[in-house]
LUMPABA-982072 format. One record per residue (C-alpha): x, y, z; residue in one letter. Coordinates in pm, whole numbers, padded with zeros to 5 digits, always signed. Layout:
# residues N
XYZA/...
This chain:
# residues 467
+00000+00000+00000X/+00114+00350-00080X/+00043+00661+00120X/-00256+00862+00004X/-00216+01230-00064X/-00501+01474-00048X/-00543+01664-00373X/-00418+01867-00664X/-00541+02201-00793X/-00524+02430-01095X/-00637+02791-01137X/-00635+03003-01453X/-00715+03364-01536X/-00706+03431-01909X/-00831+03650-02192X/-01002+03341-02336X/-01218+03053-02211X/-01045+02844-01943X/-01256+02528-01897X/-01057+02314-02141X/-00726+02441-02010X/-00839+02350-01658X/-00952+02006-01779X/-00615+01925-01934X/-00437+02069-01634X/-00626+01829-01409X/-00533+01538-01636X/-00167+01619-01574X/-00211+01593-01196X/-00464+01308-01193X/-00213+01107-00986X/-00275+01339-00690X/-00639+01234-00656X/-00854+00977-00832X/-01165+00994-00617X/-01340+01306-00748X/-01290+01609-00970X/-01451+01951-00996X/-01431+02289-01161X/-01576+02639-01113X/-01553+02917-01371X/-01669+03279-01381X/-01733+03519-01668X/-01782+03845-01480X/-02155+03805-01436X/-02206+03446-01327X/-02018+03158-01167X/-02078+02806-01303X/-01948+02480-01162X/-01955+02105-01200X/-01812+01831-00979X/-01861+01458-00929X/-01695+01138-00815X/-01460+00975-01063X/-01154+01038-01275X/-01123+01365-01466X/-01235+01219-01798X/-01531+01052-01626X/-01650+01373-01460X/-01614+01605-01761X/-01713+01570-02125X/-01734+01814-02415X/-02092+01915-02335X/-02014+01994-01972X/-01699+02187-02063X/-01895+02390-02320X/-02139+02490-02044X/-01857+02602-01815X/-01802+02929-01993X/-01571+03186-01837X/-01224+03337-01851X/-01128+03264-01490X/-01163+02939-01299X/-01031+02684-01052X/-01027+02305-01068X/-00943+02017-00837X/-00875+01644-00812X/-00944+01487-00475X/-00845+01201-00255X/-01004+01257+00083X/-00811+01253+00407X/-01106+01404+00591X/-01472+01393+00505X/-01679+01128+00336X/-01576+00969+00008X/-01872+01097-00193X/-01937+01340-00477X/-02081+01584-00221X/-01731+01631-00076X/-01574+01705-00414X/-01420+02047-00464X/-01469+02332-00526X/-01667+02403-00210X/-01909+02687-00281X/-02086+02962-00086X/-02288+03277-00151X/-02179+03609+00001X/-02264+03976-00034X/-01965+03998-00268X/-02108+03724-00487X/-02040+03353-00518X/-01714+03216-00383X/-01544+02884-00452X/-01245+02720-00280X/-01018+02430-00378X/-00789+02297-00105X/-00485+02071-00101X/-00380+01978+00251X/-00538+01926+00590X/-00625+02146+00889X/-00503+02037+01229X/-00756+02255+01414X/-01057+02114+01225X/-01220+01976+01539X/-01192+02312+01716X/-01346+02484+01413X/-01625+02225+01400X/-01706+02288+01768X/-01701+02663+01703X/-01958+02640+01423X/-02177+02396+01612X/-02189+02628+01912X/-02299+02905+01677X/-02576+02678+01552X/-02436+02655+01202X/-02558+02352+01012X/-02253+02190+00860X/-02321+02037+00521X/-02034+01788+00521X/-01731+01665+00709X/-01458+01818+00491X/-01226+02064+00663X/-01243+02278+00349X/-01600+02371+00443X/-01461+02551+00748X/-01230+02756+00528X/-01522+02857+00306X/-01744+02948+00603X/-01472+03157+00769X/-01393+03332+00443X/-01760+03405+00377X/-01787+03563+00721X/-01475+03773+00670X/-01605+03894+00333X/-01916+04019+00511X/-01691+04229+00737X/-01450+04361+00473X/-01482+04478+00114X/-01115+04394+00054X/-01085+04025-00052X/-00713+04012+00025X/-00775+04133+00380X/-01059+03884+00419X/-00834+03600+00302X/-00554+03711+00535X/-00793+03720+00832X/-00921+03376+00734X/-00571+03231+00727X/-00508+03365+01078X/-00772+03119+01201X/-00631+02813+01022X/-00367+02567+01144X/-00208+02299+00933X/-00126+02247+00567X/-00302+02419+00281X/-00255+02535-00070X/-00571+02713-00185X/-00722+02829-00512X/-01001+03076-00439X/-01259+03241-00665X/-01432+03547-00522X/-01674+03654-00793X/-01447+03666-01095X/-01125+03731-00901X/-00873+03447-00859X/-00647+03413-00554X/-00376+03159-00475X/-00257+03088-00120X/+00022+02880+00035X/+00034+02808+00408X/+00295+02982+00627X/+00518+02673+00638X/+00501+02592+00265X/+00400+02234+00344X/+00190+02182+00031X/+00318+02294-00310X/+00182+02568-00537X/+00345+02742-00833X/+00268+03032-01066X/+00319+03055-01441X/+00259+03303-01725X/+00073+03194-02040X/+00050+03394-02361X/-00298+03512-02265X/-00301+03485-01888X/-00167+03330-01568X/-00193+02980-01421X/-00142+02838-01073X/-00095+02466-01014X/+00018+02206-00765X/+00291+02091-01004X/+00497+02252-01281X/+00410+01993-01553X/+00072+02169-01573X/+00262+02480-01678X/+00455+02279-01937X/+00135+02145-02091X/-00018+02492-02113X/+00307+02635-02256X/+00332+02868-01960X/+00656+03021-01840X/+00739+02926-01481X/+00747+03237-01266X/+00793+03101-00916X/+00682+02872-00638X/+00459+03067-00406X/+00646+03152-00090X/+00521+03016+00241X/+00249+03254+00360X/+00207+03420+00022X/-00128+03532-00120X/-00132+03606-00494X/-00417+03769-00681X/-00393+03618-01026X/-00509+03833-01316X/-00485+03778-01688X/-00206+04037-01725X/-00066+04079-01376X/-00018+03882-01054X/-00016+04082-00730X/+00153+03936-00426X/+00080+03982-00053X/+00265+03827+00239X/+00138+03713+00579X/+00371+03648+00876X/+00561+03319+00863X/+00768+03112+01107X/+01146+03117+01093X/+01166+02775+00926X/+00977+02627+00633X/+00833+02275+00642X/+00826+02139+00288X/+00674+01788+00283X/+00952+01538+00220X/+00699+01292+00073X/+00642+01525-00222X/+01001+01457-00324X/+00997+01087-00239X/+00667+00987-00396X/+00375+01223-00456X/+00502+01464-00718X/+00561+01368-01078X/+00934+01317-01142X/+00929+01601-01398X/+00797+01846-01138X/+01026+02127-01025X/+00946+02179-00659X/+01087+02462-00450X/+01398+02482-00665X/+01459+02107-00697X/+01375+01883-00994X/+01203+01584-00835X/+01362+01334-01075X/+01710+01451-00976X/+01622+01422-00607X/+01500+01064-00653X/+01805+00968-00852X/+02029+01107-00578X/+01827+00907-00325X/+01909+00590-00518X/+02278+00675-00545X/+02304+00743-00171X/+02108+00428-00092X/+02355+00224-00299X/+02645+00364-00097X/+02465+00306+00234X/+02351-00051+00150X/+02583-00224-00099X/+02446-00555-00227X/+02579-00838-00440X/+02316-00894-00707X/+02261-00954-01078X/+01998-00691-01152X/+01825-00384-01010X/+01448-00384-01066X/+01244-00066-01024X/+00890-00094-00896X/+00709+00080-01182X/+00653+00363-01191X/+00715+00493-00841X/+01063+00346-00798X/+01207+00405-01143X/+01422+00713-01073X/+01536+00573-00737X/+01636+00246-00908X/+01828+00429-01181X/+02028+00606-00914X/+02084+00281-00724X/+02208+00109-01041X/+02453+00393-01108X/+02573+00397-00749X/+02615+00019-00723X/+02726-00056-01083X/+02460-00327-01095X/+02265-00314-01423X/+01904-00201-01409X/+01643-00411-01588X/+01269-00372-01635X/+01192-00703-01471X/+00843-00602-01358X/+00602-00505-01634X/+00317-00273-01544X/-00036-00299-01676X/-00094+00071-01746X/-00470+00034-01748X/-00487-00032-01374X/-00508+00269-01139X/-00260+00315-00857X/-00322+00050-00593X/-00338+00294-00300X/-00660+00442-00433X/-00865+00124-00392X/-01085+00136-00082X/-01061-00226+00035X/-00738-00395+00141X/-00822-00721-00042X/-00886-00524-00362X/-00548-00355-00323X/-00373-00690-00286X/-00542-00838-00594X/-00467-00521-00786X/-00093-00578-00738X/-00125-00907-00926X/-00323-00730-01198X/-00078-00445-01211X/+00262-00617-01222X/+00395-00923-01402X/+00756-01050-01399X/+00976-01105-01704X/+01073-01461-01612X/+01392-01473-01820X/+01524-01178-01618X/+01417-01328-01286X/+01486-01701-01289X/+01794-01798-01081X/+01887-01432-01041X/+01969-01221-00737X/+01739-00920-00759X/+01749-00581-00589X/+01397-00434-00589X/+01395-00055-00542X/+01088+00145-00447X/+01019+00486-00298X/+00854+00386+00033X/+00680+00117+00233X/+00371+00193+00438X/+00177-00123+00528X/+00407-00355+00338X/+00126-00540+00160X/+00227-00430-00189X/+00595-00512-00140X/+00507-00849+00011X/+00315-00936-00305X/+00600-00815-00527X/+00850-01034-00342X/+00613-01328-00374X/+00572-01266-00748X/+00948-01262-00801X/+01019-01568-00591X/+00739-01759-00762X/+00904-01668-01094X/+01228-01830-00976X/+01434-01549-00820X/+01725-01687-00619X/+01731-01385-00384X/+01518-01072-00349X/+01673-00775-00171X/+01453-00471-00110X/+01588-00117-00101X/+01365+00176-00007X/+01420+00544-00086X/+01256+00671+00232X/+01335+00607+00599X/+01083+00389+00789X/+00742+00554+00828X/+00640+00505+01191X/+00431+00811+01281X/+00097+00952+01163X/+00063+01242+00922X/-00182+01516+01015X/-00100+01747+00726X/-00259+01601+00415X/-00153+01236+00388X/-00395+00958+00480X/-00169+00788+00735X/-00343+00836+01065X/-00261+00542+01297X/+00073+00393+01396X/-00074+00043+01385X/-00107+00055+01006X/+00269+00096+00949X/+00471-00219+00889X/+00770-00042+01048X/+00582+00023+01373X/+00793-00127+01654X/+00991-00338+01403X/+01349-00321+01282X/+01455-00385+00923X/+01526-00755+00977X/+01177-00805+01118X/+01019-00613+00830X/+01222-00815+00577X/+01090-01134+00731X/+00733-01003+00720X/+00751-00916+00350X/+00949-01230+00263X/+01265-01051+00141X/+01618-01176+00187X/+01715-00831+00310X/+01565-00485+00347X/+01736-00147+00386X/+01584+00202+00395X/+01779+00516+00315X/+01894+00698+00626X/+01730+01023+00731X/+02060+01202+00676X/+02085+01052+00328X/+01732+01160+00241X/+01793+01517+00356X/+02117+01530+00155X/+01935+01409-00157X/+01649+01657-00124X/+01888+01949-00095X/+01697+02149+00167X/+01817+02168+00528X/+01642+01942+00776X/+01491+02240+00960X/+01307+02340+00639X/+01146+01999+00582X/+00845+01829+00738X/+00955+01479+00834X/+00687+01427+01097X/+00589+01079+00975X/+00954+00973+01008X/+01063+01133+01337X/+00738+01209+01520X/+00801+01584+01546X/+00568+01820+01359X/+00595+02181+01238X/+00258+02282+01386X/+00107+02206+01729X/-00088+01879+01730X/-00252+01748+02045X/-00051+01460+02192X/+00244+01504+01955X/+00580+01678+01975X/+00642+02008+01801X/+00980+02035+01631X/+01228+02280+01784X/+00997+02269+02091X/+00819+02583+01968X/+00447+02648+01995X/+00453+02872+01685X/+00153+03062+01822X/+00334+03390+01772X/+00330+03337+01397X/-00050+03336+01366X/
């Protein structure tokens, strides 16, 4: 099983219609959420939207896109970490205000969601769903009632939020982009020939032939117009907290994230892993597609040839997205098949990005040994995941982690491998290229960049002064 990340978002303000651009942008980041998709567009007089459960091409067709007429819009793909897994929880989340309709798309997770829920219940507000994004919309709607300045209203809304969030916001026909004060979740800005685009990943910009301008800074609010992008800054803590899992797994390898090309980071991970865990073997096998760059680096670092010994059925969705554990296990058999001539009587090093429950890797080891592998050694490009994530990844209980209270020899035995080695934390930080104090490694070390009840805060700070 892989970790499950929350969402991906795209926003465009243009001199021309944006619905098709948003559609293709979502297709580029479909990997960030396969549960639901949605879009809201505005034309200066009216806001239109459509959202539903399913993949992007299942939710939108030509007729729907034709109806979504407007030159500014936001769009979203979702995998829920909070809320129910239904079309009702799909983004954008909408509301009506005295300033007109508003719509919000959110990537991340609020750590003070329960406190906000209690606040609204005490006020007698009827909550429509369980998504923490609804709280953002309700707070913003209230702030817009108190201020005619949308940027001020957004800033005052952010002051009441804790946790991880990248936001795309439509207020009438004005588009705003927001990144949380720690920069946990990604968001970038690009310039098209006829407008601007914001997106969770830079390949969206490549598709739309947009020039990369920048990653939004932590705590930055950008009003995105067709011809100009205005920036505002809210107070931020001394250190950033970029999610290390974006580099290890979530982002596309061709994404440029906070100054680092993800493919290069993953290749460096593999090279460092080869130095830290040398192995006598005949071939290096990547787990497609998540372990390919890591495996290439491992092959270079170990001088063991890489071979595509596991063939992927590309018409099967990522296994982590399936709701039932048994379905996930069967999906591994559907998804991967060994090339027996490369496996039989061979010593294999299998390289992947991470292990969460261990069920997928166990099946892979079984597949290879059944095909006649003499030895199967597993190498992982992420340190052991032993702690929950509260900031946008669906890993909430320690009991679900195969590494919980186990060492590598015990985990190797559980997954049936002849050996197992994870990259060290120091090696991972070196590969990413950002200092440890600017990364969120909470799921690895159990220390978090924001206060979470019952958990340790990194640097032993409360961070309250920054909000």
